[in-house]
N, C-alpha and C positions, 0 to 999 in steps of 0.2 A: 414530671411537669416542669419544663424549663421555660423561662421567659427572660426578657432582658431586665436590666436593673431598674429602669424607670417604670416599666410596667409592673414590676414587683412592688415598688413603692406605692403606685396607684391602687393596686389590689389590696393593700393592707388597710383594712377597715375594722371598726368595732363590730363584733358579732356577739349578740346577747342570746340569741336563740340557737343553742347548740345541743348536740346529742352525744350519746356514748358510742354511737356506731363507729367502727374502726375505719379510719381513712388511710393511715400509714402505720407501719410497724412501730412498736415501742423502741426498737433499736434505732429507727430513723429519727424519732423524736429526741432520743438521747444524743444522737450524732449532731443534730441541729444545735442543740443547747451547748454541747461541748465545743463545737466549732465557734460559736459566738463567744464563749468564755475564753477560748484560746486566742482569737484574732481581733476582737473588738479592742480598740485602744484604751489606755488608761494613763493618767498623769505619771510621768517619770517611769513608765512601764511598771507601775506598782501592782497591777493585777489584783485589785481589791475585790473583784466580783466573786460572789459565792451564790450557788443556785441549788435548790431542791426541786426535783421533779416528783410530783405526787400522782400516782396512778391507781386505778381501781378503788379498793377500800380506803386507801390512804387519802385519795382525793375526796371521797365522800366524807371521811372523818374530818377533814379540814373544814368543809362547808357546814357540816353538822355542828361542830364546835363553835365555828364563827357565828352561826345562827343563835346558839345558846348564849354566847357572849353579848350579842346585840340585843337579844330579848331582855337580858339583865339591865342593859343601858336604857332601853325604851320603857321598861317597867309596865305600867298599866296602859301605856299609850297604844295607839293603833299601829299594829305590826304588819298589817296586810301587805303593803307595798314592799317592805323590806323582805318579808317571807317569800314573795314572788321572785325577787332578785336572787335570794339565796337558793331557791329551788332551781332557778334558771342556770346558775353557775354549777350547782351540783349535778345538773343533768348532763354536763359535759364529760369528756373523756378523761381529762386530767387537769392539773394546775401546776404552773411553774411559779415558784417563790424566788424572788430576787433579793439578795442581801449584799451589803458592803461590809468588808472586814475592817472594823474600827481600829484594831491593833496596828495594822499597817499604816493607816492614816495618821494615827498618833505618833508612830515612829517617824514618819516623814515630817510631821510638824516639828518634832524635836531636832531632826537632822538638818532641816532647812527652815529655820525660824523666820527668815525673811518672807516666806510664802505660807506661813502657818495658817493664816485665815483663808487661804485659797484652797487648801487640800480638801476640806469637806465639800466645797462647791465643785471642785473637779471630780470628786468621787460621785456626786449626784449626776454630773454630766455623763460620766462613764457608765453609770447604772442605766441612765436613760438610753444610751446607745446600745447597751446589751438588750434592753427590753425591745427596742425598735428592731434590732437585728433578728431576734428570735421571732417576734411578731410577724415581720415581713417574710421570713423564711417559712413560717407556718402557713401563711397565706399562699405562698408559692406552691406548697404541697397540698393545698385544698382544705386546710384547717381554718376554722374560724376561732377568733380569740378576742378578748377585751382586757383592758388593764384596770385593776382595782387597787384600792388603797385602804384596807381595813387595819393597817398598822397605825398607831401602836397598840390599839385595843387587843389585837390577837398575838402580840409578841410573846407574852409569857406562855400562852398555850402552845404556840409553835415550838418554842425552845424546849418545853417539857415533853411534848409528844414525839419530837423528832431529834432530841438530843443535840440541839443546835448550840454551838459554842457561844458564850456570852458576848464575845467580841463581834459576832455577826449581827448587823443591824438590818432588819427587814425593811425593804423599800417599796415593794409592789408585789401584787399577786396577779397571775395571768391564767384564768380558766380558759380551756380550749376544747374543741371537739368538732364534730361535723356540723357545718353551718346549715340551719334549717330554712333560712330565707336570705335573699339578697339584700344588702344594705340599701337604704334609700339614696336618692340623689344628694350630693354634697354641694353646698353653696360655697363659692370662693369670693373673697374680697378682691378688688382689682389689684393686679400685681404691681402696677405703677405706683400704688400707694405703699407697697411693702418692700419693693426692691428699687434701689437707686444706683445708677451707674454713672461714674465720673471718668472722663478721659480727656 
């Protein structure tokens, strides 16, 4: 399913109703993620992005464990809405976990002290670009996805379950699967309020 760059960006939307029905091969999913990790830019070509792809039972385990953690936080409060969200994410085909390697960032801060305060910011920007690239490529393949942020609540669980190095900082989680419905219309603010051209 090929499309041009601008159409691919337009087609990237949040999909919360997803299923485990296979849309593309696991090899293609890995190929998309690896392509993003390899080619998306990073400050000083630091290549700080780290990614886990969770499929099948590992995907289910992540959302089951996340549900348990959130239940502990909510306590006796109403968990109905959160449970629906967790069930929706778990209903998908897989989850991509995005990390940034803090050891590399700290090394850059020491090597280039003048820019020390900028490296964590640049790391966040690079992570966002990785997330966007994977998300857009998934949409181009017919996969629906959304971006979630249950870190840092789930950080310890993730590190334990998947033997994640302590220098990897979890930044986002992307459940994905076959979209079950089309996204609604998106409203846009006037571009002349958001883009200024001077010449």
